[in-house]
C-alpha positions as CSV (number, residue, x, y, z in Angstrom):
1,M,1.7,-13.7,-18.2
2,E,2.3,-10.3,-16.7
3,T,3.7,-11.3,-13.3
4,I,6.2,-13.8,-15.7
5,V,6.8,-10.5,-17.1
6,V,7.7,-9.0,-14.4
7,Y,9.7,-11.7,-12.4
8,L,12.0,-12.0,-15.7
9,D,12.8,-8.4,-15.7
10,N,12.6,-8.0,-11.8
11,M,15.1,-11.4,-12.0
12,F,17.6,-9.0,-15.3
13,A,17.6,-6.2,-13.8
14,S,20.9,-6.7,-11.8
15,L,22.6,-8.4,-14.9
16,P,24.9,-6.7,-17.5
17,K,22.1,-4.9,-20.3
18,T,24.1,-7.2,-23.5
19,P,22.8,-7.7,-26.2
20,E,23.2,-11.9,-25.4
21,L,21.6,-11.6,-22.2
22,E,18.9,-9.7,-24.2
23,H,18.1,-13.0,-26.9
24,L,18.9,-15.0,-23.5
25,K,15.7,-13.3,-21.7
26,Q,14.0,-13.3,-25.3
27,E,14.0,-17.1,-25.2
28,L,13.5,-17.9,-20.9
29,L,10.2,-15.9,-22.1
30,F,8.7,-17.7,-24.9
31,G,10.1,-20.9,-23.0
32,M,7.1,-19.8,-20.4
33,E,4.5,-18.9,-22.3
34,E,4.9,-22.3,-23.8
35,K,4.1,-23.9,-20.8
36,Y,1.7,-21.9,-19.4
37,Q,-0.6,-22.0,-22.1
38,E,0.2,-25.8,-22.0
39,L,-0.8,-25.8,-18.7
40,K,-3.8,-24.1,-19.4
41,R,-5.4,-26.4,-21.3
42,D,-4.0,-28.9,-18.6
43,G,-6.4,-27.5,-16.8
44,K,-4.8,-25.8,-14.2
45,S,-6.3,-22.0,-12.9
46,E,-3.7,-19.4,-13.6
47,N,-1.4,-19.4,-10.3
48,E,-1.0,-22.8,-10.7
49,A,-0.2,-22.6,-13.9
50,I,2.1,-19.1,-12.8
51,G,3.6,-20.9,-9.8
52,I,4.5,-23.9,-12.1
53,V,5.7,-22.6,-14.2
54,I,7.7,-19.9,-12.1
55,S,9.6,-22.7,-10.1
56,E,10.1,-24.6,-13.7
57,F,12.4,-21.9,-15.3
58,G,12.6,-19.2,-12.4
59,N,16.0,-19.6,-11.7
60,I,18.2,-18.5,-13.5
61,E,21.2,-18.2,-11.5
62,E,23.1,-21.5,-12.8
63,L,22.5,-20.9,-16.2
64,T,24.3,-17.4,-15.9
65,A,27.4,-19.1,-13.8
66,E,27.7,-21.2,-16.7
67,L,27.5,-18.1,-18.9
68,G,30.9,-16.8,-16.7
69,I,28.0,-13.1,-16.1
70,H,27.2,-11.9,-12.9
71,P,25.6,-9.4,-11.4
72,V,27.0,-5.8,-11.0
73,E,27.7,-4.5,-7.6
74,S,29.8,-1.6,-6.7
75,E,32.0,-1.6,-4.5
76,Q,29.3,-0.3,-1.7
77,V,26.8,-2.5,-2.9
78,V,29.9,-5.1,-1.9
79,N,30.6,-3.2,1.7
80,M,26.7,-3.6,2.8
81,P,25.8,-6.1,5.3
82,V,24.5,-9.0,3.8
83,L,20.5,-10.4,4.8
84,T,19.9,-13.8,5.7
85,E,16.5,-16.0,5.2
86,E,15.9,-15.3,8.7
87,E,16.2,-12.2,7.8
88,A,14.9,-11.7,5.7
89,Y,11.4,-13.2,6.6
90,T,11.4,-12.2,9.2
91,Y,11.2,-8.7,8.3
92,M,8.4,-9.6,5.5
93,A,5.9,-10.9,8.8
94,A,6.5,-7.7,10.4
95,R,5.6,-5.4,7.7
96,R,2.0,-8.1,7.5
97,S,1.6,-7.2,11.6
98,S,2.4,-3.9,10.8
99,G,0.3,-3.3,7.9
100,L,-2.6,-5.7,9.7
101,W,-2.2,-3.6,12.8
102,T,-2.3,-0.7,11.4
103,G,-5.2,-1.1,9.2
104,I,-7.3,-2.2,12.6
105,G,-6.1,1.0,13.8
106,V,-7.0,3.9,10.7
107,F,-10.6,1.7,10.4
108,L,-11.7,2.0,14.5
109,C,-10.7,6.0,14.1
110,A,-13.0,6.1,10.8
111,C,-15.7,4.3,13.1
112,G,-15.5,7.0,15.9
113,V,-15.6,10.0,13.9
114,A,-18.9,7.3,12.4
115,L,-20.4,6.4,15.1
116,L,-20.0,10.8,17.1
117,I,-22.1,11.5,13.6
118,G,-24.4,9.7,13.9
119,L,-25.4,9.3,17.4
120,D,-25.1,13.9,16.7
121,T,-27.6,13.6,14.8
122,L,-29.6,10.6,16.7
123,F,-30.2,12.7,19.3
124,E,-30.2,16.1,17.6
125,N,-33.7,14.9,15.2
126,K,-35.5,13.4,18.4
127,N,-35.0,16.1,20.3
128,A,-32.8,19.3,20.1
129,I,-32.5,19.3,23.8
130,L,-30.4,15.8,23.2
131,A,-28.3,17.5,20.9
132,D,-25.3,18.1,23.6
133,K,-26.3,14.0,25.2
134,G,-25.6,13.3,22.1
135,S,-22.3,15.1,21.4
136,M,-21.1,14.4,24.0
137,L,-21.9,10.7,24.0
138,G,-19.8,9.9,20.3
139,L,-17.3,11.8,21.4
140,V,-17.1,10.0,24.6
141,G,-16.7,6.5,21.9
142,M,-15.0,8.0,19.3
143,S,-12.4,9.0,21.7
144,M,-12.1,5.6,23.3
145,L,-12.0,3.8,19.7
146,V,-9.2,6.5,19.0
147,A,-7.9,6.1,21.6
148,V,-7.4,2.1,21.5
149,A,-6.1,3.1,17.5
150,V,-3.1,5.0,18.8
151,G,-2.2,2.2,21.0
152,M,-1.7,-0.1,17.4
153,F,0.1,2.5,16.1
154,I,2.2,2.4,18.7
155,Y,2.6,-1.2,18.7
156,S,2.9,-1.7,14.8
157,G,5.8,1.2,14.5
158,M,7.7,-0.9,17.1
159,K,7.2,-4.4,15.7
160,L,9.1,-1.9,12.5
161,E,11.5,-0.7,15.0
162,R,14.1,-2.6,15.1
163,F,14.6,-3.4,11.1
164,K,15.1,1.1,11.3
165,S,19.1,-0.9,10.8
166,L,17.7,-1.1,6.8
167,E,17.6,1.7,6.5
168,Q,21.7,2.1,5.9
169,G,21.1,-0.6,3.0
170,F,22.3,-4.4,2.9
171,Q,22.3,-6.7,-0.2
172,L,20.6,-10.4,-0.4
173,P,22.2,-13.0,-1.6
174,Y,21.1,-14.5,-4.7
175,S,19.7,-17.8,-4.0
176,L,17.7,-15.9,-2.0
177,K,16.5,-13.1,-4.4
178,A,14.8,-14.9,-5.8
179,S,13.1,-16.6,-3.7
180,L,11.6,-13.8,-2.8
181,Q,11.0,-13.0,-7.1
182,R,9.4,-15.4,-7.6
183,S,7.3,-15.4,-4.1
184,Q,6.1,-11.6,-5.4
185,A,6.0,-11.9,-9.1
186,L,2.5,-14.6,-7.0
187,F,1.5,-12.2,-4.6
188,A,1.7,-9.7,-7.6
189,P,-2.1,-11.1,-8.3
190,T,-3.6,-10.9,-5.3
191,Y,-1.7,-7.5,-4.7
192,R,-3.8,-6.0,-7.3
193,L,-7.1,-7.5,-7.0
194,S,-7.2,-5.8,-3.2
195,L,-6.7,-2.1,-5.7
196,I,-9.5,-2.5,-7.6
197,T,-11.4,-3.8,-4.3
198,G,-10.5,-0.9,-2.6
199,V,-11.1,1.5,-4.8
200,C,-14.5,0.3,-6.3
201,I,-15.5,0.1,-2.8
202,C,-14.6,3.5,-2.1
203,V,-16.9,4.9,-5.5
204,L,-20.1,2.4,-4.6
205,S,-19.6,3.6,-0.3
206,L,-20.6,7.6,-2.3
207,A,-23.1,6.2,-3.1
208,F,-25.0,6.2,-0.2
209,I,-23.8,9.9,0.6
210,F,-26.8,10.7,-2.3
211,A,-29.0,8.3,-1.5
212,T,-29.3,9.9,2.6
213,S,-29.6,13.4,0.7
214,F,-32.0,12.8,-1.6
215,V,-34.3,11.1,0.6
216,S,-33.6,13.9,3.2
217,D,-31.3,16.8,3.9
218,D,-31.9,15.2,7.4
219,Y,-30.9,11.5,6.5
220,T,-27.6,13.2,4.9
221,P,-25.1,12.3,8.7
222,Y,-25.9,8.8,7.9
223,G,-24.7,8.6,4.6
224,V,-21.4,9.8,5.8
225,A,-21.3,7.2,8.8
226,A,-21.7,4.9,6.6
227,F,-19.2,6.1,3.7
228,L,-16.7,5.8,6.3
229,L,-17.2,3.3,7.5
230,I,-16.9,1.2,4.2
231,A,-13.8,3.9,2.9
232,A,-12.7,2.4,5.8
233,V,-13.1,-1.0,5.1
234,A,-10.8,-0.3,1.7
235,V,-8.5,1.6,3.8
236,F,-7.7,-1.3,5.7
237,L,-7.0,-3.7,1.8
238,F,-5.0,-0.7,0.7
239,I,-2.1,-0.7,4.3
240,Y,-2.3,-4.3,4.1
241,Y,-2.0,-5.9,1.4
242,G,0.9,-2.7,0.0
243,N,2.5,-3.1,2.9
244,I,3.2,-6.9,2.2
245,Q,3.8,-5.9,-1.6
246,G,6.0,-2.4,-0.1
247,A,7.7,-5.1,1.8
248,F,8.5,-7.0,-1.0
249,T,9.4,-3.5,-2.7
250,K,11.8,-2.3,0.1
251,L,14.0,-6.1,0.2
252,L,14.8,-6.9,-3.8
253,E,14.9,-2.4,-4.4
254,D,18.5,-1.5,-5.7
255,S,20.8,-2.0,-2.9
256,K,23.2,1.3,-2.8
257,V,19.8,4.0,-1.2
258,T,20.6,7.1,-2.5
259,V,20.1,11.0,-0.9
260,Q,18.0,11.2,-3.6
261,K,15.4,8.9,-2.6
262,K,15.8,9.7,1.0
263,E,15.2,13.3,0.4
264,E,12.1,12.6,-1.9
265,D,10.5,10.4,0.6
266,R,11.1,12.5,3.8
267,F,9.4,15.3,1.7
268,I,6.0,13.4,0.7
269,G,5.6,12.9,4.4
270,V,5.7,15.9,5.4
271,V,3.1,16.5,2.8
272,G,1.6,14.0,4.0
273,A,1.8,14.5,7.3
274,L,0.2,18.2,7.1
275,L,-2.3,17.5,4.3
276,W,-4.5,14.4,5.6
277,P,-4.9,15.7,9.3
278,L,-5.4,19.8,7.8
279,A,-8.6,18.1,5.4
280,T,-9.9,16.0,8.5
281,V,-10.3,18.7,10.7
282,I,-12.0,20.9,7.2
283,F,-14.3,17.8,6.9
284,L,-15.2,18.0,10.5
285,F,-15.4,21.9,10.2
286,T,-17.5,22.0,8.0
287,G,-19.7,18.9,8.8
288,F,-20.3,20.6,12.3
289,V,-20.6,23.7,12.0
290,Y,-22.6,23.9,8.6
291,Q,-23.6,21.3,7.9
292,R,-22.5,20.4,4.7
293,W,-22.2,17.0,4.9
294,D,-23.4,16.3,1.4
295,V,-20.5,17.6,-0.5
296,N,-18.1,18.2,2.0
297,W,-16.6,14.5,1.6
298,A,-15.0,15.5,-1.4
299,V,-12.1,17.4,0.4
300,F,-10.7,14.3,1.0
301,P,-9.9,13.3,-3.1
302,I,-8.7,16.7,-3.4
303,A,-6.4,16.8,-1.4
304,G,-5.4,12.6,-2.7
305,I,-4.8,14.6,-6.5
306,L,-2.8,18.1,-4.0
307,S,-0.3,15.6,-2.7
308,G,-0.1,13.7,-5.9
309,M,0.0,16.6,-7.6
310,L,2.7,18.5,-4.7
311,S,5.1,15.6,-5.2
312,N,5.0,15.4,-8.9
313,V,5.8,18.6,-9.4
314,Y,8.9,18.1,-6.6
315,H,10.2,15.4,-8.5
316,I,9.9,17.8,-11.7
317,L,11.5,20.3,-10.1
318,K,14.7,18.3,-8.5
319,R,15.8,16.4,-12.2
320,K,15.5,20.3,-13.8
321,N,18.3,21.0,-10.9
322,A,19.9,18.3,-11.7
323,S,20.2,18.7,-15.0
């Protein structure tokens, strides 16, 4: 039912905020809830029930037209180019493909680091004299994987290059917007499941570090390598499904792109570009120099917390200055 509520909120987001429309929204929600429960009693799955309900109740274009109600649009929005259905779905496909290639690239980078750690530890445990050879083989393997990953990142960026014009703002035909909102509502359960699965995988991957360190300190690097590989699967889920959700968000966002939003996105991008490479350097340095694979993984959740804190501080300061 949450999916239906979110869908209705999106449908009414661009309409005037009046008591009449609020009453209409509540009536539609009541009817959709009744239909949803009826379909569930008939043995329909949740996704099937939501899809049928949205198909039957979702299009309110004719109803609002009969009532003489039209979306609220500023002069700036009216003058923006109209995005066609083909352009919108081409953008969706490009974002999905970009997420796939980027996710695989990140996974390969993690595989490269895991390979370096695994080979270095394996050769060092067998024979200290062969430790340098293990490190060299690991560096060669990691370099090859990272090179392939960089190629994927470049290809992914090129696929989205043609859509740079969307940053200048656009508007959607009402029927296309309604169709995208229905698709987003149906995708919402999948997106939530991917987030939950990713978080669970990240948490469970830490068990490899704890288990190997409990057995012997010599095996801890293997646990770190396993942690990187398992966590990379979670990151792939975040990137791939996040890109699909991001495409919906971009197409359905308020058409009036403000300067403030651009500044916020730029700030968050700069923080990420500085913080995460620094965290990776600290992780590798403390691992290879001080052999603290048992605790240095904590640098990544700390980096995530710092990133969120800096973003929140930035938003608070911007609101304070605005007031």
